C-alpha positions in Angstrom: 19.6 74.0 64.4 20.6 70.4 64.5 22.7 68.6 62.0 22.5 65.0 61.2 25.4 63.2 59.7 25.0 59.7 58.2 27.9 57.5 57.4 27.2 55.2 54.5 29.8 53.3 52.5 32.6 55.4 53.9 31.0 58.6 52.6 29.5 61.2 54.8 26.2 62.8 53.9 25.1 65.9 55.8 21.3 66.1 55.9 19.9 69.6 55.1 23.0 70.6 53.1 22.8 70.6 49.3 25.9 69.2 47.6 26.7 70.9 44.3 27.2 68.6 41.4 29.8 69.2 38.7 30.2 67.1 35.5 33.7 66.6 34.3 34.0 65.6 30.6 37.1 63.6 29.4 37.5 63.8 25.6 39.1 60.5 24.5 41.1 60.7 21.3 42.9 57.9 19.5 46.4 57.2 21.0 45.3 58.6 24.3 47.9 57.8 27.0 46.2 56.0 29.9 48.2 58.0 32.4 46.8 61.2 31.0 43.3 59.8 31.6 43.7 57.9 34.8 45.6 60.5 36.8 43.1 63.4 36.5 40.1 61.0 36.7 41.5 59.6 40.0 42.1 63.1 41.4 38.4 63.9 41.0 37.4 60.6 42.5 39.7 61.3 45.4 38.1 64.7 45.9 34.7 62.9 46.0 35.9 60.7 48.8 37.5 63.5 50.9 35.1 66.5 50.7 31.4 67.1 50.7 31.0 70.5 49.0 31.0 69.3 45.4 30.2 66.0 43.9 32.2 65.4 40.7 30.6 63.2 38.0 33.0 61.8 35.4 31.8 61.4 31.8 34.1 60.0 29.1 33.2 61.1 25.6 34.6 60.5 22.1 33.6 61.0 18.5 34.2 57.3 18.0 32.5 54.4 19.8 35.9 52.7 20.4 39.4 54.1 20.5 42.8 52.5 20.8 45.0 54.1 23.4 48.8 54.5 23.0 49.6 51.0 24.4 47.1 49.3 22.1 44.3 48.8 24.6 40.9 49.3 23.1 38.4 51.5 25.1 34.7 51.1 24.2 32.4 53.9 25.2 28.7 53.5 25.8 26.5 55.5 23.5 24.6 58.4 25.0 20.8 57.9 24.9 
């Protein structure tokens, strides 16, 4: 059995191996602290860059189309189709 590894945009893809996909949902509430959002989100993105078993897809959801975080920054979410 041969294994072909392609390097593309600093990410390795192993041909013939199926990568599991996992969606991670972040529920954004009013007054969300950016550090509570950015830290965990970055950890999953870091995992995507440094392993090939699971691909994490991040989804940011809210009951409102726009929320203000704790520092006053407005975050606008795209509507799901």
